[in-house]
PyMOL Python script that loads the backbone (N, CA, C, O; Angstrom):
from pymol import cmd

cmd.read_pdbstr("""\
ATOM      1  N   UNK A   1     -51.008 107.200  24.014  1.00  0.00           N
ATOM      2  CA  UNK A   1     -50.405 107.574  25.234  1.00  0.00           C
ATOM      3  C   UNK A   1     -49.479 108.804  24.987  1.00  0.00           C
ATOM      4  O   UNK A   1     -49.300 109.639  25.874  1.00  0.00           O
ATOM      5  N   UNK A   2     -48.898 108.893  23.768  1.00  0.00           N
ATOM      6  CA  UNK A   2     -48.080 109.960  23.401  1.00  0.00           C
ATOM      7  C   UNK A   2     -48.964 111.313  23.319  1.00  0.00           C
ATOM      8  O   UNK A   2     -48.496 112.393  23.678  1.00  0.00           O
ATOM      9  N   UNK A   3     -50.184 111.180  22.856  1.00  0.00           N
ATOM     10  CA  UNK A   3     -51.030 112.349  22.778  1.00  0.00           C
ATOM     11  C   UNK A   3     -51.365 112.799  24.162  1.00  0.00           C
ATOM     12  O   UNK A   3     -51.404 114.012  24.371  1.00  0.00           O
ATOM     13  N   UNK A   4     -51.610 111.961  25.130  1.00  0.00           N
ATOM     14  CA  UNK A   4     -51.863 112.416  26.504  1.00  0.00           C
ATOM     15  C   UNK A   4     -50.663 113.036  27.026  1.00  0.00           C
ATOM     16  O   UNK A   4     -50.799 114.067  27.684  1.00  0.00           O
ATOM     17  N   UNK A   5     -49.510 112.559  26.830  1.00  0.00           N
ATOM     18  CA  UNK A   5     -48.250 113.184  27.412  1.00  0.00           C
ATOM     19  C   UNK A   5     -48.076 114.580  26.671  1.00  0.00           C
ATOM     20  O   UNK A   5     -47.613 115.546  27.277  1.00  0.00           O
ATOM     21  N   UNK A   6     -48.422 114.645  25.482  1.00  0.00           N
ATOM     22  CA  UNK A   6     -48.202 115.951  24.722  1.00  0.00           C
ATOM     23  C   UNK A   6     -49.189 116.978  25.266  1.00  0.00           C
ATOM     24  O   UNK A   6     -48.840 118.149  25.418  1.00  0.00           O
ATOM     25  N   UNK A   7     -50.404 116.558  25.559  1.00  0.00           N
ATOM     26  CA  UNK A   7     -51.403 117.439  26.084  1.00  0.00           C
ATOM     27  C   UNK A   7     -50.968 117.893  27.476  1.00  0.00           C
ATOM     28  O   UNK A   7     -51.021 119.086  27.776  1.00  0.00           O
ATOM     29  N   UNK A   8     -50.558 117.001  28.295  1.00  0.00           N
ATOM     30  CA  UNK A   8     -50.085 117.536  29.635  1.00  0.00           C
ATOM     31  C   UNK A   8     -48.957 118.482  29.539  1.00  0.00           C
ATOM     32  O   UNK A   8     -48.903 119.496  30.235  1.00  0.00           O
ATOM     33  N   UNK A   9     -48.026 118.143  28.649  1.00  0.00           N
ATOM     34  CA  UNK A   9     -46.846 119.087  28.470  1.00  0.00           C
ATOM     35  C   UNK A   9     -47.270 120.400  27.962  1.00  0.00           C
ATOM     36  O   UNK A   9     -46.769 121.420  28.436  1.00  0.00           O
ATOM     37  N   UNK A  10     -48.199 120.451  26.984  1.00  0.00           N
ATOM     38  CA  UNK A  10     -48.678 121.711  26.447  1.00  0.00           C
ATOM     39  C   UNK A  10     -49.465 122.553  27.581  1.00  0.00           C
ATOM     40  O   UNK A  10     -49.283 123.766  27.685  1.00  0.00           O
ATOM     41  N   UNK A  11     -50.272 121.905  28.351  1.00  0.00           N
ATOM     42  CA  UNK A  11     -50.997 122.658  29.441  1.00  0.00           C
ATOM     43  C   UNK A  11     -50.039 123.134  30.559  1.00  0.00           C
ATOM     44  O   UNK A  11     -50.218 124.225  31.100  1.00  0.00           O
ATOM     45  N   UNK A  12     -48.999 122.295  30.910  1.00  0.00           N
ATOM     46  CA  UNK A  12     -48.057 122.806  31.870  1.00  0.00           C
ATOM     47  C   UNK A  12     -47.241 123.965  31.279  1.00  0.00           C
ATOM     48  O   UNK A  12     -46.925 124.916  31.995  1.00  0.00           O
ATOM     49  N   UNK A  13     -46.904 123.902  30.014  1.00  0.00           N
ATOM     50  CA  UNK A  13     -46.146 124.988  29.420  1.00  0.00           C
ATOM     51  C   UNK A  13     -46.987 126.246  29.417  1.00  0.00           C
ATOM     52  O   UNK A  13     -46.458 127.330  29.662  1.00  0.00           O
ATOM     53  N   UNK A  14     -48.170 126.152  29.173  1.00  0.00           N
ATOM     54  CA  UNK A  14     -49.068 127.334  29.154  1.00  0.00           C
ATOM     55  C   UNK A  14     -49.173 127.885  30.592  1.00  0.00           C
ATOM     56  O   UNK A  14     -49.072 129.099  30.766  1.00  0.00           O
ATOM     57  N   UNK A  15     -49.373 127.046  31.629  1.00  0.00           N
ATOM     58  CA  UNK A  15     -49.414 127.502  32.916  1.00  0.00           C
ATOM     59  C   UNK A  15     -48.246 128.237  33.387  1.00  0.00           C
ATOM     60  O   UNK A  15     -48.354 129.307  33.985  1.00  0.00           O
ATOM     61  N   UNK A  16     -47.028 127.625  33.101  1.00  0.00           N
ATOM     62  CA  UNK A  16     -45.796 128.268  33.437  1.00  0.00           C
ATOM     63  C   UNK A  16     -45.516 129.504  32.703  1.00  0.00           C
ATOM     64  O   UNK A  16     -44.954 130.432  33.283  1.00  0.00           O
ATOM     65  N   UNK A  17     -45.878 129.595  31.418  1.00  0.00           N
ATOM     66  CA  UNK A  17     -45.778 130.745  30.673  1.00  0.00           C
ATOM     67  C   UNK A  17     -46.642 131.902  31.261  1.00  0.00           C
ATOM     68  O   UNK A  17     -46.243 133.065  31.320  1.00  0.00           O
ATOM     69  N   UNK A  18     -47.787 131.500  31.662  1.00  0.00           N
ATOM     70  CA  UNK A  18     -48.712 132.549  32.239  1.00  0.00           C
ATOM     71  C   UNK A  18     -48.144 133.008  33.543  1.00  0.00           C
ATOM     72  O   UNK A  18     -48.274 134.200  33.820  1.00  0.00           O
ATOM     73  N   UNK A  19     -47.539 132.226  34.365  1.00  0.00           N
ATOM     74  CA  UNK A  19     -46.885 132.689  35.549  1.00  0.00           C
ATOM     75  C   UNK A  19     -45.693 133.609  35.361  1.00  0.00           C
ATOM     76  O   UNK A  19     -45.396 134.478  36.182  1.00  0.00           O
ATOM     77  N   UNK A  20     -45.013 133.371  34.219  1.00  0.00           N
ATOM     78  CA  UNK A  20     -43.834 134.130  33.961  1.00  0.00           C
ATOM     79  C   UNK A  20     -44.160 135.440  33.343  1.00  0.00           C
ATOM     80  O   UNK A  20     -43.527 136.434  33.699  1.00  0.00           O
ATOM     81  N   UNK A  21     -45.167 135.532  32.376  1.00  0.00           N
ATOM     82  CA  UNK A  21     -45.491 136.673  31.667  1.00  0.00           C
ATOM     83  C   UNK A  21     -46.198 137.670  32.637  1.00  0.00           C
ATOM     84  O   UNK A  21     -45.879 138.849  32.486  1.00  0.00           O
ATOM     85  N   UNK A  22     -47.084 137.389  33.581  1.00  0.00           N
ATOM     86  CA  UNK A  22     -47.816 138.192  34.369  1.00  0.00           C
ATOM     87  C   UNK A  22     -47.020 138.428  35.582  1.00  0.00           C
ATOM     88  O   UNK A  22     -47.476 138.082  36.672  1.00  0.00           O
ATOM     89  N   UNK A  23     -45.817 139.014  35.477  1.00  0.00           N
ATOM     90  CA  UNK A  23     -44.878 139.288  36.610  1.00  0.00           C
ATOM     91  C   UNK A  23     -44.618 140.793  36.643  1.00  0.00           C
ATOM     92  O   UNK A  23     -44.294 141.389  35.615  1.00  0.00           O
ATOM     93  N   UNK A  24     -44.755 141.391  37.783  1.00  0.00           N
ATOM     94  CA  UNK A  24     -44.388 142.819  37.794  1.00  0.00           C
ATOM     95  C   UNK A  24     -45.090 143.386  39.044  1.00  0.00           C
ATOM     96  O   UNK A  24     -46.166 142.941  39.445  1.00  0.00           O
ATOM     97  N   UNK A  25     -44.404 144.417  39.649  1.00  0.00           N
ATOM     98  CA  UNK A  25     -44.963 145.031  40.837  1.00  0.00           C
ATOM     99  C   UNK A  25     -45.625 146.327  40.394  1.00  0.00           C
ATOM    100  O   UNK A  25     -45.203 146.936  39.411  1.00  0.00           O
ATOM    101  N   UNK A  26     -46.610 146.733  41.078  1.00  0.00           N
ATOM    102  CA  UNK A  26     -47.190 148.027  40.832  1.00  0.00           C
ATOM    103  C   UNK A  26     -46.301 149.231  41.215  1.00  0.00           C
ATOM    104  O   UNK A  26     -45.476 149.091  42.118  1.00  0.00           O
ATOM    105  N   UNK A  27     -46.420 150.295  40.629  1.00  0.00           N
ATOM    106  CA  UNK A  27     -45.624 151.424  40.916  1.00  0.00           C
ATOM    107  C   UNK A  27     -46.091 152.235  42.128  1.00  0.00           C
ATOM    108  O   UNK A  27     -46.076 153.466  42.132  1.00  0.00           O
ATOM    109  N   UNK A  28     -46.510 151.482  43.160  1.00  0.00           N
ATOM    110  CA  UNK A  28     -46.951 152.096  44.442  1.00  0.00           C
ATOM    111  C   UNK A  28     -46.021 151.643  45.496  1.00  0.00           C
ATOM    112  O   UNK A  28     -45.712 150.464  45.665  1.00  0.00           O
ATOM    113  N   UNK A  29     -45.558 152.714  46.251  1.00  0.00           N
ATOM    114  CA  UNK A  29     -44.592 152.357  47.202  1.00  0.00           C
ATOM    115  C   UNK A  29     -45.162 151.549  48.412  1.00  0.00           C
ATOM    116  O   UNK A  29     -46.347 151.681  48.722  1.00  0.00           O
ATOM    117  N   UNK A  30     -44.333 150.720  49.092  1.00  0.00           N
ATOM    118  CA  UNK A  30     -44.715 150.088  50.256  1.00  0.00           C
ATOM    119  C   UNK A  30     -45.542 148.750  49.977  1.00  0.00           C
ATOM    120  O   UNK A  30     -45.522 148.167  48.893  1.00  0.00           O
ATOM    121  N   UNK A  31     -46.212 148.372  51.004  1.00  0.00           N
ATOM    122  CA  UNK A  31     -46.952 147.110  51.040  1.00  0.00           C
ATOM    123  C   UNK A  31     -48.044 147.055  49.953  1.00  0.00           C
ATOM    124  O   UNK A  31     -48.224 145.995  49.353  1.00  0.00           O
ATOM    125  N   UNK A  32     -48.748 148.099  49.683  1.00  0.00           N
ATOM    126  CA  UNK A  32     -49.799 148.149  48.686  1.00  0.00           C
ATOM    127  C   UNK A  32     -49.305 147.767  47.288  1.00  0.00           C
ATOM    128  O   UNK A  32     -50.016 147.047  46.587  1.00  0.00           O
ATOM    129  N   UNK A  33     -48.145 148.204  46.858  1.00  0.00           N
ATOM    130  CA  UNK A  33     -47.611 147.799  45.576  1.00  0.00           C
ATOM    131  C   UNK A  33     -47.283 146.348  45.568  1.00  0.00           C
ATOM    132  O   UNK A  33     -47.608 145.691  44.579  1.00  0.00           O
ATOM    133  N   UNK A  34     -46.672 145.775  46.570  1.00  0.00           N
ATOM    134  CA  UNK A  34     -46.353 144.384  46.660  1.00  0.00           C
ATOM    135  C   UNK A  34     -47.624 143.533  46.638  1.00  0.00           C
ATOM    136  O   UNK A  34     -47.712 142.545  45.909  1.00  0.00           O
ATOM    137  N   UNK A  35     -48.627 143.943  47.467  1.00  0.00           N
ATOM    138  CA  UNK A  35     -49.882 143.217  47.531  1.00  0.00           C
ATOM    139  C   UNK A  35     -50.639 143.171  46.156  1.00  0.00           C
ATOM    140  O   UNK A  35     -51.161 142.130  45.758  1.00  0.00           O
ATOM    141  N   UNK A  36     -50.674 144.314  45.468  1.00  0.00           N
ATOM    142  CA  UNK A  36     -51.358 144.459  44.151  1.00  0.00           C
ATOM    143  C   UNK A  36     -50.492 143.521  43.160  1.00  0.00           C
ATOM    144  O   UNK A  36     -51.071 142.784  42.361  1.00  0.00           O
ATOM    145  N   UNK A  37     -49.213 143.571  43.235  1.00  0.00           N
ATOM    146  CA  UNK A  37     -48.347 142.758  42.340  1.00  0.00           C
ATOM    147  C   UNK A  37     -48.777 141.279  42.512  1.00  0.00           C
ATOM    148  O   UNK A  37     -49.050 140.590  41.529  1.00  0.00           O
ATOM    149  N   UNK A  38     -48.833 140.809  43.770  1.00  0.00           N
ATOM    150  CA  UNK A  38     -49.111 139.453  44.038  1.00  0.00           C
ATOM    151  C   UNK A  38     -50.514 139.028  43.657  1.00  0.00           C
ATOM    152  O   UNK A  38     -50.709 137.884  43.247  1.00  0.00           O
ATOM    153  N   UNK A  39     -51.480 139.889  43.776  1.00  0.00           N
ATOM    154  CA  UNK A  39     -52.783 139.715  43.235  1.00  0.00           C
ATOM    155  C   UNK A  39     -52.917 139.601  41.797  1.00  0.00           C
ATOM    156  O   UNK A  39     -53.708 138.839  41.243  1.00  0.00           O
ATOM    157  N   UNK A  40     -52.064 140.436  41.177  1.00  0.00           N
ATOM    158  CA  UNK A  40     -51.995 140.444  39.726  1.00  0.00           C
ATOM    159  C   UNK A  40     -51.408 139.097  39.159  1.00  0.00           C
ATOM    160  O   UNK A  40     -51.821 138.590  38.116  1.00  0.00           O
ATOM    161  N   UNK A  41     -50.487 138.605  39.876  1.00  0.00           N
ATOM    162  CA  UNK A  41     -49.940 137.275  39.439  1.00  0.00           C
ATOM    163  C   UNK A  41     -50.836 136.108  39.858  1.00  0.00           C
ATOM    164  O   UNK A  41     -50.937 135.150  39.092  1.00  0.00           O
ATOM    165  N   UNK A  42     -51.429 136.120  40.911  1.00  0.00           N
ATOM    166  CA  UNK A  42     -52.294 135.077  41.492  1.00  0.00           C
ATOM    167  C   UNK A  42     -53.635 135.000  40.649  1.00  0.00           C
ATOM    168  O   UNK A  42     -54.132 133.905  40.385  1.00  0.00           O
ATOM    169  N   UNK A  43     -54.160 136.094  40.269  1.00  0.00           N
ATOM    170  CA  UNK A  43     -55.409 136.127  39.570  1.00  0.00           C
ATOM    171  C   UNK A  43     -55.518 135.178  38.404  1.00  0.00           C
ATOM    172  O   UNK A  43     -56.344 134.266  38.409  1.00  0.00           O
ATOM    173  N   UNK A  44     -54.659 135.396  37.373  1.00  0.00           N
ATOM    174  CA  UNK A  44     -54.767 134.539  36.170  1.00  0.00           C
ATOM    175  C   UNK A  44     -54.439 133.070  36.512  1.00  0.00           C
ATOM    176  O   UNK A  44     -54.762 132.171  35.735  1.00  0.00           O
ATOM    177  N   UNK A  45     -53.812 132.831  37.645  1.00  0.00           N
ATOM    178  CA  UNK A  45     -53.387 131.357  37.829  1.00  0.00           C
ATOM    179  C   UNK A  45     -54.632 130.590  38.300  1.00  0.00           C
ATOM    180  O   UNK A  45     -54.625 129.361  38.228  1.00  0.00           O
ATOM    181  N   UNK A  46     -55.666 131.227  38.762  1.00  0.00           N
ATOM    182  CA  UNK A  46     -56.858 130.523  39.250  1.00  0.00           C
ATOM    183  C   UNK A  46     -57.539 129.662  38.117  1.00  0.00           C
ATOM    184  O   UNK A  46     -57.840 128.484  38.311  1.00  0.00           O
ATOM    185  N   UNK A  47     -57.767 130.321  36.911  1.00  0.00           N
ATOM    186  CA  UNK A  47     -58.294 129.562  35.806  1.00  0.00           C
ATOM    187  C   UNK A  47     -57.276 128.540  35.285  1.00  0.00           C
ATOM    188  O   UNK A  47     -57.670 127.436  34.907  1.00  0.00           O
ATOM    189  N   UNK A  48     -56.033 128.861  35.254  1.00  0.00           N
ATOM    190  CA  UNK A  48     -55.080 127.916  34.840  1.00  0.00           C
ATOM    191  C   UNK A  48     -55.025 126.688  35.718  1.00  0.00           C
ATOM    192  O   UNK A  48     -54.961 125.575  35.195  1.00  0.00           O
ATOM    193  N   UNK A  49     -55.049 126.844  37.073  1.00  0.00           N
ATOM    194  CA  UNK A  49     -55.085 125.750  37.915  1.00  0.00           C
ATOM    195  C   UNK A  49     -56.442 124.846  37.777  1.00  0.00           C
ATOM    196  O   UNK A  49     -56.438 123.627  37.954  1.00  0.00           O
ATOM    197  N   UNK A  50     -57.550 125.574  37.453  1.00  0.00           N
ATOM    198  CA  UNK A  50     -58.748 124.801  37.203  1.00  0.00           C
ATOM    199  C   UNK A  50     -58.636 124.018  35.887  1.00  0.00           C
ATOM    200  O   UNK A  50     -59.143 122.898  35.810  1.00  0.00           O
ATOM    201  N   UNK A  51     -58.028 124.537  34.912  1.00  0.00           N
ATOM    202  CA  UNK A  51     -57.859 123.808  33.627  1.00  0.00           C
ATOM    203  C   UNK A  51     -56.901 122.739  33.939  1.00  0.00           C
ATOM    204  O   UNK A  51     -57.133 121.657  33.399  1.00  0.00           O
ATOM    205  N   UNK A  52     -55.833 122.826  34.730  1.00  0.00           N
ATOM    206  CA  UNK A  52     -54.989 121.642  34.960  1.00  0.00           C
ATOM    207  C   UNK A  52     -55.661 120.584  35.674  1.00  0.00           C
ATOM    208  O   UNK A  52     -55.410 119.406  35.415  1.00  0.00           O
ATOM    209  N   UNK A  53     -56.586 120.958  36.648  1.00  0.00           N
ATOM    210  CA  UNK A  53     -57.352 119.950  37.234  1.00  0.00           C
ATOM    211  C   UNK A  53     -58.254 119.156  36.370  1.00  0.00           C
ATOM    212  O   UNK A  53     -58.372 117.934  36.462  1.00  0.00           O
ATOM    213  N   UNK A  54     -58.884 119.903  35.528  1.00  0.00           N
ATOM    214  CA  UNK A  54     -59.714 119.230  34.559  1.00  0.00           C
ATOM    215  C   UNK A  54     -58.951 118.303  33.567  1.00  0.00           C
ATOM    216  O   UNK A  54     -59.455 117.240  33.207  1.00  0.00           O
ATOM    217  N   UNK A  55     -57.747 118.712  33.135  1.00  0.00           N
ATOM    218  CA  UNK A  55     -56.849 117.919  32.389  1.00  0.00           C
ATOM    219  C   UNK A  55     -56.411 116.643  33.124  1.00  0.00           C
ATOM    220  O   UNK A  55     -56.382 115.558  32.544  1.00  0.00           O
ATOM    221  N   UNK A  56     -56.103 116.784  34.288  1.00  0.00           N
ATOM    222  CA  UNK A  56     -55.741 115.637  35.142  1.00  0.00           C
ATOM    223  C   UNK A  56     -56.846 114.565  35.260  1.00  0.00           C
ATOM    224  O   UNK A  56     -56.596 113.364  35.155  1.00  0.00           O
ATOM    225  N   UNK A  57     -58.080 115.059  35.484  1.00  0.00           N
ATOM    226  CA  UNK A  57     -59.291 114.186  35.587  1.00  0.00           C
ATOM    227  C   UNK A  57     -59.467 113.488  34.235  1.00  0.00           C
ATOM    228  O   UNK A  57     -59.487 112.261  34.149  1.00  0.00           O
ATOM    229  N   UNK A  58     -59.582 114.240  33.268  1.00  0.00           N
ATOM    230  CA  UNK A  58     -59.931 113.648  31.895  1.00  0.00           C
ATOM    231  C   UNK A  58     -58.780 112.652  31.495  1.00  0.00           C
ATOM    232  O   UNK A  58     -59.095 111.604  30.931  1.00  0.00           O
ATOM    233  N   UNK A  59     -57.440 112.937  31.768  1.00  0.00           N
ATOM    234  CA  UNK A  59     -56.379 112.165  31.470  1.00  0.00           C
ATOM    235  C   UNK A  59     -56.473 110.845  32.349  1.00  0.00           C
ATOM    236  O   UNK A  59     -56.178 109.761  31.847  1.00  0.00           O
ATOM    237  N   UNK A  60     -56.853 110.945  33.557  1.00  0.00           N
ATOM    238  CA  UNK A  60     -57.043 109.728  34.437  1.00  0.00           C
ATOM    239  C   UNK A  60     -58.139 108.868  33.882  1.00  0.00           C
ATOM    240  O   UNK A  60     -57.994 107.646  33.870  1.00  0.00           O
ATOM    241  N   UNK A  61     -59.207 109.424  33.430  1.00  0.00           N
ATOM    242  CA  UNK A  61     -60.377 108.632  32.966  1.00  0.00           C
ATOM    243  C   UNK A  61     -59.983 107.996  31.653  1.00  0.00           C
ATOM    244  O   UNK A  61     -60.283 106.821  31.440  1.00  0.00           O
ATOM    245  N   UNK A  62     -59.263 108.787  30.677  1.00  0.00           N
ATOM    246  CA  UNK A  62     -58.910 108.098  29.468  1.00  0.00           C
ATOM    247  C   UNK A  62     -57.835 106.977  29.716  1.00  0.00           C
ATOM    248  O   UNK A  62     -57.879 105.938  29.058  1.00  0.00           O
ATOM    249  N   UNK A  63     -56.877 107.195  30.661  1.00  0.00           N
ATOM    250  CA  UNK A  63     -56.021 106.051  30.920  1.00  0.00           C
ATOM    251  C   UNK A  63     -56.646 104.783  31.522  1.00  0.00           C
ATOM    252  O   UNK A  63     -56.271 103.651  31.215  1.00  0.00           O
ATOM    253  N   UNK A  64     -57.637 105.056  32.410  1.00  0.00           N
ATOM    254  CA  UNK A  64     -58.410 103.923  32.913  1.00  0.00           C
ATOM    255  C   UNK A  64     -59.265 103.195  31.827  1.00  0.00           C
ATOM    256  O   UNK A  64     -59.468 101.981  31.858  1.00  0.00           O
ATOM    257  N   UNK A  65     -59.731 104.004  30.901  1.00  0.00           N
ATOM    258  CA  UNK A  65     -60.525 103.340  29.780  1.00  0.00           C
ATOM    259  C   UNK A  65     -59.589 102.585  28.931  1.00  0.00           C
ATOM    260  O   UNK A  65     -60.000 101.539  28.427  1.00  0.00           O
ATOM    261  N   UNK A  66     -58.393 102.975  28.710  1.00  0.00           N
ATOM    262  CA  UNK A  66     -57.489 102.211  27.793  1.00  0.00           C
ATOM    263  C   UNK A  66     -56.897 101.089  28.557  1.00  0.00           C
ATOM    264  O   UNK A  66     -56.530 100.093  27.933  1.00  0.00           O
ATOM    265  N   UNK A  67     -56.755 101.154  29.951  1.00  0.00           N
ATOM    266  CA  UNK A  67     -56.132 100.088  30.660  1.00  0.00           C
ATOM    267  C   UNK A  67     -57.128  98.913  30.844  1.00  0.00           C
ATOM    268  O   UNK A  67     -56.842  97.783  30.449  1.00  0.00           O
ATOM    269  N   UNK A  68     -58.224  99.184  31.411  1.00  0.00           N
ATOM    270  CA  UNK A  68     -59.228  98.071  31.698  1.00  0.00           C
ATOM    271  C   UNK A  68     -60.601  98.259  31.170  1.00  0.00           C
ATOM    272  O   UNK A  68     -61.540  97.575  31.577  1.00  0.00           O
ATOM    273  N   UNK A  69     -60.735  99.256  30.193  1.00  0.00           N
ATOM    274  CA  UNK A  69     -62.098  99.354  29.606  1.00  0.00           C
ATOM    275  C   UNK A  69     -63.083 100.009  30.571  1.00  0.00           C
ATOM    276  O   UNK A  69     -64.285  99.889  30.336  1.00  0.00           O
ATOM    277  N   UNK A  70     -62.675 100.679  31.620  1.00  0.00           N
ATOM    278  CA  UNK A  70     -63.569 101.288  32.476  1.00  0.00           C
ATOM    279  C   UNK A  70     -64.393 102.371  31.847  1.00  0.00           C
ATOM    280  O   UNK A  70     -63.844 103.185  31.105  1.00  0.00           O
ATOM    281  N   UNK A  71     -65.679 102.432  32.097  1.00  0.00           N
ATOM    282  CA  UNK A  71     -66.585 103.431  31.525  1.00  0.00           C
ATOM    283  C   UNK A  71     -66.863 104.546  32.500  1.00  0.00           C
ATOM    284  O   UNK A  71     -66.513 104.453  33.677  1.00  0.00           O
ATOM    285  N   UNK A  72     -67.504 105.625  32.007  1.00  0.00           N
ATOM    286  CA  UNK A  72     -67.787 106.803  32.923  1.00  0.00           C
ATOM    287  C   UNK A  72     -68.710 106.426  33.970  1.00  0.00           C
ATOM    288  O   UNK A  72     -68.562 106.886  35.102  1.00  0.00           O
ATOM    289  N   UNK A  73     -69.722 105.565  33.668  1.00  0.00           N
ATOM    290  CA  UNK A  73     -70.626 105.150  34.748  1.00  0.00           C
ATOM    291  C   UNK A  73     -69.936 104.270  35.809  1.00  0.00           C
ATOM    292  O   UNK A  73     -70.243 104.342  36.999  1.00  0.00           O
ATOM    293  N   UNK A  74     -69.010 103.453  35.341  1.00  0.00           N
ATOM    294  CA  UNK A  74     -68.244 102.512  36.279  1.00  0.00           C
ATOM    295  C   UNK A  74     -67.359 103.494  37.186  1.00  0.00           C
ATOM    296  O   UNK A  74     -67.220 103.254  38.385  1.00  0.00           O
ATOM    297  N   UNK A  75     -66.797 104.542  36.612  1.00  0.00           N
ATOM    298  CA  UNK A  75     -65.933 105.504  37.458  1.00  0.00           C
ATOM    299  C   UNK A  75     -66.797 106.240  38.446  1.00  0.00           C
ATOM    300  O   UNK A  75     -66.403 106.436  39.596  1.00  0.00           O
ATOM    301  N   UNK A  76     -67.935 106.638  38.027  1.00  0.00           N
ATOM    302  CA  UNK A  76     -68.859 107.408  38.926  1.00  0.00           C
ATOM    303  C   UNK A  76     -69.372 106.432  40.041  1.00  0.00           C
ATOM    304  O   UNK A  76     -69.561 106.878  41.172  1.00  0.00           O
ATOM    305  N   UNK A  77     -69.589 105.189  39.771  1.00  0.00           N
ATOM    306  CA  UNK A  77     -69.986 104.133  40.736  1.00  0.00           C
ATOM    307  C   UNK A  77     -68.861 103.952  41.797  1.00  0.00           C
ATOM    308  O   UNK A  77     -69.113 103.895  43.000  1.00  0.00           O
ATOM    309  N   UNK A  78     -67.652 103.867  41.302  1.00  0.00           N
ATOM    310  CA  UNK A  78     -66.540 103.748  42.186  1.00  0.00           C
ATOM    311  C   UNK A  78     -66.281 104.892  43.054  1.00  0.00           C
ATOM    312  O   UNK A  78     -65.870 104.692  44.197  1.00  0.00           O
ATOM    313  N   UNK A  79     -66.497 106.146  42.593  1.00  0.00           N
ATOM    314  CA  UNK A  79     -66.437 107.348  43.392  1.00  0.00           C
ATOM    315  C   UNK A  79     -67.503 107.397  44.443  1.00  0.00           C
ATOM    316  O   UNK A  79     -67.231 107.789  45.578  1.00  0.00           O
ATOM    317  N   UNK A  80     -68.756 106.996  44.089  1.00  0.00           N
ATOM    318  CA  UNK A  80     -69.832 106.976  45.093  1.00  0.00           C
ATOM    319  C   UNK A  80     -69.575 106.010  46.188  1.00  0.00           C
ATOM    320  O   UNK A  80     -69.940 106.271  47.334  1.00  0.00           O
ATOM    321  N   UNK A  81     -68.915 104.818  45.867  1.00  0.00           N
ATOM    322  CA  UNK A  81     -68.642 103.805  46.883  1.00  0.00           C
ATOM    323  C   UNK A  81     -67.628 104.279  47.912  1.00  0.00           C
ATOM    324  O   UNK A  81     -67.697 103.921  49.087  1.00  0.00           O
ATOM    325  N   UNK A  82     -66.644 105.127  47.427  1.00  0.00           N
ATOM    326  CA  UNK A  82     -65.662 105.549  48.382  1.00  0.00           C
ATOM    327  C   UNK A  82     -66.075 106.771  49.075  1.00  0.00           C
ATOM    328  O   UNK A  82     -65.599 107.010  50.185  1.00  0.00           O
ATOM    329  N   UNK A  83     -66.918 107.570  48.525  1.00  0.00           N
ATOM    330  CA  UNK A  83     -67.272 108.833  49.112  1.00  0.00           C
ATOM    331  C   UNK A  83     -68.381 108.694  50.112  1.00  0.00           C
ATOM    332  O   UNK A  83     -68.804 109.685  50.707  1.00  0.00           O
TER     333      UNK A  83
END
""", "prot")
cmd.dss("prot")
cmd.show_as("cartoon", "prot")
cmd.util.cbc("prot")
cmd.orient("prot")
């Protein structure tokens, strides 16, 4: 459980660091500079958010396996039954 918490903290730290490092407006006056600055900040966050989603799914599956021995095929069957 400690490894899972450490992994989540590491990924969240990476995502927050990425959001802080990629900050800055373009030296273009007016709306264009602000828009390009926002796109520059938002662009790298897309892969970071995809990574965080993957970490959440894998963590959930790992915790379910530890809790009640649920397998991958059982999780897939549960998702098919609900969807």
